[in-house]
C-alpha positions in Angstrom: 0.1 -0.2 0.0 1.5 3.1 -1.0 2.0 5.7 1.9 1.0 9.3 1.6 3.0 12.2 3.4 0.1 12.7 5.7 -0.2 8.9 6.3 3.7 8.7 7.2 3.4 11.6 9.6 0.7 9.8 11.2 2.5 6.2 11.3 5.4 8.1 12.8 3.3 9.7 15.7 2.0 6.2 16.3 5.5 4.9 16.5 6.6 7.4 19.0 3.3 6.6 21.0 3.8 2.8 21.3 7.8 3.2 22.2 6.6 5.6 24.9 4.1 3.5 26.3 1.5 6.3 26.0 -1.9 6.7 24.5 -1.2 9.8 22.7 2.7 10.4 22.4 2.2 14.1 23.9 5.0 15.2 26.2 5.2 18.5 28.3 6.9 21.6 27.3 7.9 23.0 30.6 4.6 22.9 32.7 1.9 20.3 33.7 -1.5 21.0 32.9 -2.1 22.3 36.1 0.3 25.0 35.6 3.3 23.8 37.5 6.6 24.8 36.3 9.2 22.0 35.5 11.6 23.5 38.2 9.1 23.2 40.8 8.1 19.5 39.5 11.7 18.3 39.8 12.1 20.0 43.3 8.8 17.9 44.5 11.3 14.6 43.9 13.5 16.1 46.7 10.7 15.2 49.2 10.3 12.3 51.4 8.5 9.7 49.4 5.9 9.3 51.8 5.0 13.3 51.6 5.4 12.9 47.7 2.7 10.2 47.7 0.4 12.2 49.7 0.6 15.1 47.3 0.0 12.8 44.5 -2.9 11.4 45.7 -4.5 14.9 45.5 -3.5 15.0 41.9 -5.9 14.7 39.0 -5.3 11.5 36.9 -4.7 13.7 33.7 -1.9 15.6 35.7 -0.4 12.4 36.6 0.0 11.2 33.2 1.7 14.6 32.2 4.0 14.4 35.2 4.9 10.9 34.5 6.1 12.1 31.1 8.0 15.1 32.3 11.4 13.7 32.2 12.9 10.4 33.2 13.2 10.8 36.9 9.4 11.3 36.9 8.8 8.6 34.3 10.6 6.1 37.0 9.0 7.6 39.8 5.3 7.0 38.2 6.0 4.2 36.1 8.7 2.2 37.5 7.0 -0.4 39.0 7.0 1.0 42.5 4.2 -0.3 44.8 3.5 3.0 46.2 3.0 4.8 42.7 0.7 1.6 41.7 -1.4 2.6 44.6 -1.5 6.1 43.7 -2.9 5.5 40.1 -5.3 2.6 41.6 -6.6 5.2 44.1 -7.1 7.9 41.6 -8.9 5.5 39.3 -11.2 4.4 42.0 -12.1 7.8 43.0 -13.1 8.4 39.5 -15.3 5.2 39.5 -13.8 3.5 37.0 -13.4 -0.6 37.0 -10.1 -2.5 36.8 -8.1 -2.3 33.4 -8.2 -5.3 31.7 -5.0 -7.7 31.0 -2.2 -6.4 29.0 -2.8 -2.6 30.0 -1.0 -0.7 32.8 -2.4 1.7 35.2 -1.2 4.5 33.1 -2.3 3.3 29.8 -5.6 2.7 31.1 -5.7 6.2 32.6 -4.6 7.6 29.3 -7.5 5.8 27.6 -9.8 7.4 30.0 -8.7 10.7 30.9 -7.0 12.0 27.6 -9.3 13.2 25.0 -6.9 13.1 22.0 -7.3 10.4 19.3 -5.0 7.5 19.8 -4.6 7.4 16.0 -3.6 10.7 14.9 -2.8 12.2 18.2 -4.7 15.8 16.7 -8.3 15.6 17.0 -10.5 15.0 19.9 -11.8 11.5 19.8 -14.3 8.9 21.7 -13.8 5.5 23.2 -15.1 2.6 21.0 -15.3 0.1 23.4 -15.9 -2.7 20.6 -12.2 -1.7 18.9 -11.3 -0.7 22.5 -9.5 2.6 21.2 -10.0 6.3 21.7 -10.5 7.5 18.0 -11.7 10.5 16.2 -14.4 10.3 13.0 -11.7 11.4 10.7 -9.4 8.4 11.5 -12.7 5.9 12.0 -13.3 6.8 8.2 -9.6 6.1 7.4 -8.8 2.8 8.9 -12.2 1.2 9.0 -12.6 -1.4 6.3 -15.6 -3.4 5.4 -15.1 -7.3 4.7 -15.9 -6.7 1.1 -13.1 -4.0 0.9 -10.6 -6.2 2.4 -11.1 -9.2 0.3 -10.2 -7.0 -2.5 -6.4 -6.4 -1.3 -3.7 -8.6 -3.0 -2.6 -10.0 0.5 -6.0 -10.7 1.9 -6.7 -13.5 4.2 -10.2 -13.9 5.3 -9.2 -16.0 8.1 -7.5 -13.2 9.5 -10.8 -11.7 10.2 -12.2 -14.2 12.5 -9.5 -13.0 15.1 -10.3 -9.2 14.6 -12.6 -7.2 16.8 -15.3 -5.9 14.6 -18.0 -3.2 14.6 -21.4 -3.1 12.8 -21.9 -0.1 10.5 -25.3 -0.1 9.1 -25.9 -3.9 8.2 -22.1 -4.1 7.1 -19.3 -6.0 9.6 -16.1 -3.7 9.4 -12.7 -3.7 11.1 -9.7 -1.8 12.2 -7.1 -2.2 9.4 -4.2 -2.0 11.8 -6.0 -4.7 14.0 -5.8 -7.0 10.5 -2.3 -6.0 10.2 -1.3 -7.1 13.5 -3.1 -10.6 13.3 -1.1 -11.1 9.8 2.0 -10.3 11.6 1.5 -12.7 14.5 0.5 -15.5 11.9 3.7 -15.1 10.0 5.6 -15.3 13.3 3.8 -18.6 14.7 2.6 -21.6 13.3 -1.1 -21.3 12.0 -2.3 -23.5 14.9 -0.6 -21.8 17.9 -1.4 -18.3 16.2 -5.1 -19.3 15.7 -5.1 -20.6 19.5 -3.6 -17.6 20.9 -5.9 -15.1 18.9 -9.0 -17.0 19.7 -8.2 -16.8 23.5 -7.1 -13.3 23.0 -10.5 -12.4 21.0 -12.7 -14.4 23.4 -11.3 -12.5 26.3 -11.7 -9.2 24.6 -15.2 -10.2 23.6 -15.9 -10.8 27.5 -14.3 -7.5 28.4 -16.2 -5.6 25.8 -19.4 -6.8 27.1 -18.3 -6.2 30.7 -17.2 -2.5 29.9 -20.6 -2.1 27.9 -22.9 -2.9 30.8 -20.3 -0.9 33.0 -20.7 2.2 30.8 -24.7 1.6 30.8 -24.3 1.6 34.8 -22.3 4.8 34.5 -24.9 6.5 32.2 -27.7 5.4 34.8 -25.6 7.0 37.7 -24.7 10.2 35.7 -28.4 10.5 34.9 -29.4 10.2 38.6 -26.6 12.6 39.7 -27.8 15.0 37.1 -31.3 14.8 38.8 -30.0 15.2 42.0 -28.2 18.4 40.9 -31.2 19.8 39.2 -33.4 18.9 42.6 -30.5 20.6 44.5 -30.4 23.7 42.0 -34.2 23.6 42.2 -34.4 24.0 45.8 -31.5 26.9 45.9 -33.6 28.5 43.1 -36.7 28.3 45.4 -35.0 29.7 48.5 -33.8 32.7 46.3 -37.5 33.0 45.2 -38.8 32.8 48.7 -36.5 35.5 49.7 -37.9 37.6 46.7 -41.4 36.9 47.5 -40.9 37.8 51.3 -39.1 41.2 50.3 -42.6 41.8 48.6 -44.5 41.1 51.6 -45.9 37.6 51.2 -45.6 35.2 53.9 -44.7 31.6 54.0 -48.4 30.4 54.1 -48.8 32.0 50.6 -45.6 30.7 49.2 -45.0 27.3 50.2 -48.3 25.9 48.4 -47.4 27.3 45.1 -43.4 26.8 45.4 -43.5 22.9 45.2 -42.7 20.3 42.3 -45.9 18.8 43.4 -47.4 21.8 41.5 -48.0 20.5 38.1 -47.6 24.1 36.3 -44.4 24.5 38.5 -43.1 21.1 37.7 -43.8 21.5 33.9 -41.7 24.9 34.0 -38.8 23.3 35.8 -38.5 20.9 33.0 -38.5 23.3 30.3 -36.1 25.9 31.6 -32.3 26.4 32.0 -31.2 28.0 35.5 -29.5 31.3 34.9 -29.3 34.6 36.6 -33.0 35.3 35.2 -34.6 32.6 36.7 -35.9 34.4 39.8 -37.5 37.2 37.8 -38.9 35.2 35.5 -40.5 32.8 38.2 -41.8 35.6 40.1 -43.6 37.0 36.8 -45.2 33.8 36.0 -46.3 32.4 39.5 -46.6 35.8 41.6 -50.1 35.5 40.7 -50.9 32.4 42.5 -49.1 33.4 45.4 -51.4 36.7 45.5 -54.4 34.8 45.1 -53.6 32.4 48.4 -52.6 35.7 49.9 -56.0 37.4 49.3 -57.7 34.7 50.1 -56.4 34.5 53.3 -55.9 38.5 54.1 -58.9 40.2 52.3 -62.4 38.8 53.7 -61.6 40.2 57.1 -60.1 43.6 56.0 -63.2 45.2 54.4 -63.7 48.1 56.5 -60.1 48.8 56.9 -59.5 48.7 53.2 -62.4 51.1 52.8 -60.8 53.5 55.5 -57.6 53.5 53.9 -59.4 54.3 50.6 -60.8 57.2 51.9 -57.5 58.4 53.2 -56.3 57.9 49.6 -59.3 59.8 48.1 -58.7 63.1 50.4 -54.9 62.8 49.4 -56.0 62.4 45.5 -58.3 65.8 45.4 -56.8 67.6 48.2 -52.9 67.1 47.3 -52.2 64.7 44.2 -54.4 66.4 41.4 -53.6 70.1 42.5 -49.9 69.2 42.3 -50.0 67.3 38.7 -52.7 69.3 36.7 -55.1 72.4 36.0 -58.8 71.9 37.2 -59.3 71.9 33.3 -57.4 68.6 33.0 -59.0 67.2 35.8 -62.3 66.1 34.0 -60.3 63.6 31.7 -58.3 62.0 34.5 -59.6 59.0 36.5 -61.1 59.2 39.8 -59.5 57.5 43.0 -62.4 54.7 42.7 -60.9 53.9 38.9 -57.2 53.4 40.5 -58.1 51.3 43.6 -57.1 47.9 41.7 -53.5 49.2 40.8 -51.3 46.5 42.4 -49.1 49.3 44.5 -52.3 50.8 45.8 -53.5 47.2 46.6 -50.4 46.8 48.6 -50.8 49.7 50.6 -54.4 49.1 51.3 -53.7 45.6 52.5 -50.9 46.1 54.7 -51.1 44.3 58.0 -53.6 46.0 60.6 -50.7 47.1 62.7 -49.0 49.0 59.9 -50.4 52.7 59.7 -51.4 54.1 56.0 -51.0 57.7 55.9 -50.5 60.4 53.0 -46.8 60.3 53.2 -47.2 56.5 51.9 -49.1 58.0 49.0 -46.6 60.8 48.3 -43.8 58.1 47.9 -45.1 55.3 46.2 -47.7 56.7 44.4 -47.4 60.4 43.2 -44.2 60.0 41.1 -46.3 57.3 38.7 -49.9 58.8 39.0 -49.6 60.9 36.0 -48.4 58.1 33.7 -51.2 55.9 35.3 -53.8 58.3 34.4 -52.7 59.3 30.9 -51.7 55.8 30.0 -53.1 52.5 31.2 -56.3 53.8 32.2 -57.0 55.8 29.4 -56.3 52.9 27.0 -58.8 50.7 29.3 -61.6 53.0 28.9 -61.1 53.6 25.1 -60.9 49.8 24.7 -64.0 49.5 26.8 -66.0 51.9 24.8 -64.8 50.8 21.3 -65.9 47.1 22.3 -69.5 48.5 22.8 -69.8 49.5 19.3 -72.1 48.0 17.0 -70.3 45.3 14.7 -68.0 46.9 11.9 -67.2 50.1 14.0 -63.7 50.8 15.6 -63.9 54.5 16.8 -66.0 55.5 19.7 -65.1 59.4 19.1 -67.3 59.5 16.0 -70.1 62.0 16.4 -72.7 59.4 15.1 -71.8 57.1 18.6 -73.8 58.2 21.6 -73.4 56.6 25.0 -75.0 56.7 28.4 -74.3 56.2 32.0 -75.5 52.9 33.1 -79.1 53.5 34.6 -79.9 54.0 38.1 -82.4 52.8 40.2 -83.9 56.0 40.0 -84.4 57.8 36.2 -81.2 59.2 35.5 -80.7 63.1 34.3 -81.1 63.8 30.9 -77.8 64.6 30.4 -76.5 61.4 31.3 -78.1 59.7 28.5 -76.4 62.0 25.7 -72.7 61.7 26.1 -70.5 62.1 23.2 -66.6 62.3 22.6 -63.8 61.7 25.1 -64.3 65.0 27.5 -68.1 64.6 27.9 -67.5 60.8 28.7 -64.7 61.2 31.0 -66.5 64.0 32.6 -69.5 62.3 33.5 -67.7 59.1 34.7 -66.4 61.1 37.7 -69.8 62.1 38.5 -70.7 60.6 42.1 -72.8 58.8 43.6 -72.7 55.7 42.0 -74.5 52.2 42.9 -72.2 50.2 40.6 -69.7 47.5 42.5 -67.4 45.0 41.6 -65.6 42.6 43.5 -62.4 43.6 45.0 -59.8 40.8 43.9 -63.0 38.3 43.7 -63.1 38.7 47.6 -64.9 42.0 48.8 -67.3 44.0 47.2 -66.6 47.8 46.9 -68.0 50.8 45.2 -66.9 51.4 41.9 -67.4 54.5 39.4 -70.3 53.9 37.1 -70.0 52.4 33.7 -71.5 53.3 30.2 -73.5 51.7 27.6 -74.1 52.2 24.0 -77.2 54.5 23.5 -78.4 52.7 20.2 -81.5 55.0 19.9 -79.6 58.6 20.3 -77.1 57.0 18.1 -79.6 56.7 15.0 -80.8 60.4 15.9 -77.2 61.5 15.6 -76.7 60.1 12.2 -79.9 62.0 10.9 -78.7 65.2 12.3 -75.0 64.7 10.9 -76.7 64.1 7.5 -78.9 67.2 8.0 -75.6 69.2 8.7 -74.3 68.4 5.1 -71.8 65.7 6.6 -70.8 62.1 6.2 -71.9 60.3 9.4 -69.5 57.3 8.4 -66.4 59.5 9.3 -67.5 62.9 11.2 -65.9 63.2 14.4 -67.3 65.0 17.3 -64.9 67.9 17.0 -66.2 68.2 13.1 -69.6 68.8 14.4 -68.8 71.3 17.2 -67.1 73.2 14.3 -69.6 73.0 11.8 -72.0 74.6 14.6 -75.3 74.1 12.7 -78.4 74.8 14.2 -81.7 72.8 14.1 -85.2 73.0 14.9 -87.1 70.1 16.4 -90.7 69.9 14.9 -93.3 70.0 17.9 -90.9 71.3 20.5 -92.3 74.4 21.5 -92.5 76.3 24.8 -96.1 77.8 25.4 -94.5 80.2 28.2 -91.8 81.8 25.8 -92.5 83.8 22.6 -91.2 82.2 19.5 -89.8 78.6 19.3 -86.3 77.2 19.9 -83.4 76.8 17.7 -81.3 74.5 19.2 -77.3 73.3 18.7 -76.8 69.8 17.4 -76.2 68.0 21.1 -79.2 70.2 22.5 -81.3 69.1 19.2 -80.1 65.4 20.2 -81.1 65.3 23.7 -84.7 66.7 22.9 -85.3 64.3 20.4 -84.2 61.5 22.3 -86.4 63.2 25.5 -89.5 63.0 22.7 -88.9 59.9 20.9 -89.2 62.1 17.8 -87.0 62.2 14.6 -88.9 65.3 13.1 -86.4 67.7 12.6 -85.0 70.2 10.1 -81.8 72.3 9.6 -82.6 75.6 10.6 -82.8 78.5 8.0 -79.6 81.2 7.5 -81.9 83.6 9.0 -82.7 81.5 12.3 -79.2 80.5 12.5 -78.2 84.1 12.7 -80.8 85.1 15.2 -80.2 82.3 17.3 -76.3 82.9 17.3 -76.8 86.6 18.2 -78.9 85.6 21.2 -76.6 82.6 22.3 -73.9 84.8 23.9 -76.0 86.4 26.4 -77.7 83.2 27.2 -74.3 81.3 27.6 -72.8 83.7 29.8 -75.5 83.4 32.3 -75.5 79.7 32.5 -74.3 78.0 35.3 -71.6 76.2 33.3 -68.2 78.2 34.0 -65.4 77.1 36.2 -62.0 78.8 37.3 -58.8 77.0 35.9 -56.8 78.4 39.0 -58.7 76.5 41.8 -60.9 73.4 42.6 -64.1 75.3 43.9 -66.2 75.0 40.6 -65.6 71.4 39.2 -68.7 69.6 40.3 -72.0 70.3 38.4 -73.7 71.8 41.4 -70.8 74.2 42.0 -70.5 75.8 38.4 -71.2 79.5 38.0 -72.1 82.1 35.3 -69.5 83.7 33.7 -69.5 86.9 35.1 -68.9 85.6 38.7 -66.0 83.3 37.5 -64.6 86.9 35.9 -65.1 88.8 39.5 -63.7 85.6 41.3 -60.6 85.7 39.2 -60.0 89.6 39.9 -60.5 89.1 43.6 -59.0 85.7 44.2 -56.4 85.5 41.5 -55.8 89.2 40.9 -56.3 88.7 37.1 -58.1 91.5 35.1 -58.1 90.1 31.8 -58.9 86.5 32.0 -58.5 84.0 29.1 -60.3 80.9 27.8 -58.9 77.9 28.9 -55.8 79.5 30.4 -57.9 81.4 33.1 -61.5 79.8 33.0 -63.1 77.0 31.1 -66.7 75.6 30.4 -67.4 72.9 32.8 -68.1 69.6 30.7 -70.1 68.4 33.2 -72.4 71.3 32.6 -72.5 70.9 28.6 -76.0 70.7 28.1 -76.6 73.7 30.5 -74.3 75.6 28.4 -75.9 74.6 25.1 -79.4 75.6 26.4 -81.9 76.5 23.5 -82.1 80.2 21.8 -86.0 81.3 21.4 -86.3 83.5 18.4 -89.3 85.3 16.7 -89.0 85.2 13.1 
């Protein structure tokens, strides 16, 4: 067989390995694997032998191999047949739970097979132990050295008898052999007569087959033990991680009685989660995110039922702080209308933690200043606004997705007594949010599903008034499918409702679109027409004086006129601004504004005589 340059280099490395009696022919260049310099290693040999043995008993098997190759002195010490040195190798092997070496292999050679990772054929790549071949080889060398029975028969010097004495492996459905093993068997047959060689090889093969079966069984047992150890370590890691999670939950105010039922592998959800995750620095935060609600439910079921009066008392503290301190600091009065009220926020997690503190922990306004005020503006303008918008959108008829179109009319959920007419005609964000704030309310819901509490009123879709709104939008010459509330306000059209006449007044009423909608809803009538230019002009000339005298105005520098019952006329507000705030020339919206809770009062009808 012609040898290539690479093959000759590999053969030379194999020869060097066999003459040195090592598995990979590797030698150290001044240092052993543990970082011990050659000078220090030589100095160890000067120690008394019993002390040296005590030191070597602490060295890893792979480092023992490298020490034995350092120089002749170390080789004689580690491989010279000394009983004590053999005891060192044996102790290190047993500590690693490795079985006895087979006949024909020394302890160092056995350790080389187990603990060195390089291929015993090329000494370059990393290899795995193939117990059928009894070698540590890499994939490349396997491809190069493994031959099948059919491939071997094609060689000119082949003898099929040799294959009977060579260890084989099965690749697919084909029995294959290591070519160097075949070569050694051929050499043995050439040195001995056929009968002696056959007997020796047969005995050797039988011994090796027994050994291979024993080591395969041992390997399976080792894998079983490794799996058991992995399970043990995973359980230990789980318990350590659970302890860290418990500490985190306790820092958040939960107790053992709430945490322990959730944090157990008997919990199917936890067991499933632990199988799917890999432990990392994020385990605690991820576990908390997934299972805090379960811990919270247990805590709530234990704590809340007996805390109803105390939670309500703390809620009253929050409401007083909210109205007298928080809102004045954050927003001008004109913006209070579109901001949530205390009842809207009582289920926020941070507020819940304050409300549900132990009885011996008092709740004061300082708690809200520290924990709630920094995020209050974000809560009101973010999550709460989005939730209310989503709720209103979900009420719309199928096919509609914008609740602020002028065609969509909402109303407050009706009370046990008839609701005011102004509560059933609500259009646009400003009117809806301002009327949500109106109290009192009879709507209640379950606090965490365990305690009934009062909540602000909800809304429903006014389908009857919505159809009337479509008619008014069409009369104004606009497209009801796209016209927003602001567009109708800008159009500022006037309408006359047929049959709506006040016998005590002269003339007949000319109505804005909201006022016309309220009247038509009350009369349950769709008889309406667009006012003529003359009627509209007369109405708009009369309206300023009427609207100035309507009790629908509020000051934007104090909070005295926000409730509908507290609103005042425009002259009253001007006088208030002059006396209380020293403002002589007030500006609309900057200094005073129309109270949205009084919008229907502000848009009262103008009676004209044509």
